[in-house]
C-alpha positions in Angstrom: 112.2 95.0 134.1 115.9 95.1 134.6 117.0 95.3 138.1 120.7 95.5 139.1 122.1 92.5 140.8 123.2 94.6 143.8 119.6 95.8 144.4 118.2 92.3 143.8 120.6 90.9 146.5 119.7 93.7 148.8 116.0 93.0 148.6 116.5 89.2 148.8 118.8 89.5 151.9 116.3 91.8 153.6 113.4 89.5 152.9 115.4 86.5 154.1 116.7 88.2 157.3 113.2 89.5 158.4 111.0 86.9 156.7 108.5 89.5 155.8 108.5 92.6 153.6 106.1 95.6 153.3 106.0 97.4 150.0 103.9 100.4 149.5 102.0 100.6 146.2 103.9 103.7 145.2 105.7 103.4 141.9 107.3 106.8 141.8 108.9 106.6 145.3 112.7 107.0 144.8 113.7 104.7 147.6 112.3 101.9 149.7 112.1 103.0 153.3 113.9 99.9 154.7 116.2 98.9 151.9 119.1 101.2 150.8 119.7 101.8 147.1 116.6 100.2 145.9 113.6 101.9 144.5 110.0 100.9 145.6 109.2 99.9 142.0 112.1 97.4 142.0 110.9 95.9 145.3 107.3 95.6 144.0 108.4 94.0 140.8 110.7 91.4 142.6 107.9 90.5 145.0 105.5 90.1 142.1 108.0 87.7 140.5 108.6 85.7 143.6 104.9 85.4 144.2 104.3 84.1 140.7 106.7 81.3 141.5 105.0 80.5 144.8 108.0 81.7 147.0 106.1 84.4 148.9 102.5 84.9 149.9 101.2 88.5 149.3 98.4 90.2 151.3 97.3 93.5 150.0 95.7 96.0 152.4 95.4 99.8 152.4 97.9 100.4 149.5 100.5 98.2 151.0 101.7 94.7 149.9 102.6 92.5 152.9 104.9 89.8 151.6 105.5 86.6 153.7 108.1 84.0 152.9 106.9 80.4 152.3 109.1 77.3 153.0 109.8 77.0 149.3 110.9 80.7 149.2 113.3 80.1 152.2 115.0 77.3 150.3 115.1 79.3 147.1 116.6 82.3 148.8 119.0 80.1 150.8 120.3 78.8 147.5 120.4 82.1 145.7 122.3 83.9 148.6 124.4 80.9 149.4 123.5 80.7 153.0 123.9 77.7 155.3 120.9 75.7 156.6 121.4 77.0 160.2 120.5 80.6 159.3 116.6 81.1 159.4 114.5 84.2 159.0 113.5 86.2 162.0 109.9 85.1 161.8 111.0 81.4 162.1 113.2 81.9 165.1 112.0 80.7 168.4 111.1 83.4 170.8 113.3 83.6 173.9 111.5 82.0 176.7 110.6 84.3 179.5 112.0 83.7 183.0 109.6 82.2 185.5 107.7 84.7 187.6 108.8 85.2 191.1 106.6 84.3 194.0 104.3 87.1 195.3 104.0 88.1 198.9 100.4 88.0 199.8 100.7 90.5 202.5 102.4 92.9 200.1 99.1 93.3 198.2 96.7 93.7 201.1 96.7 90.1 202.3 94.8 88.7 199.3 91.4 89.2 200.9 90.0 90.8 197.8 88.7 94.0 199.5 88.8 97.4 197.9 91.9 99.4 198.6 90.1 102.4 199.7 88.0 102.7 202.9 84.3 102.5 203.2 83.2 100.3 200.4 82.5 100.5 196.8 79.9 103.3 196.4 80.2 105.2 199.7 81.4 108.4 198.0 77.9 108.8 196.4 75.1 110.1 198.4 71.8 108.3 198.9 69.7 111.4 198.0 70.7 111.2 194.3 72.1 113.7 191.9 71.4 115.3 188.7 72.1 112.5 186.3 70.7 109.0 185.5 67.5 109.0 187.4 68.7 110.7 190.5 67.3 114.1 191.4 63.8 115.5 191.7 
């Protein structure tokens, strides 16, 4: 299948930027929802081609192809798109570390005694005589 170079570059750059690509198994869709100017059939064909060379791994579920870049695929796309080695896909970036939690004041949460927040006890709102459900009653 002939795919214009601009569409091929658009698909490859999206795949490299995100690290993953979801392609619905819909060959008549006029556009891909995430990539401008490219049809769903072109994305499907390109992913099939990359998978046959071992550059991506495809998981198929519920009429969708989930395409994941392999390390060989990262190197191939880096060479095809002429990108420096410092640029990596979003799935390979380290997550920003979360700031350390602040110290909690024990008296703020009831002194840390572990008692229920309401008065009386756990089941005081129920009467001893029983009710209509679950074995209570007459």
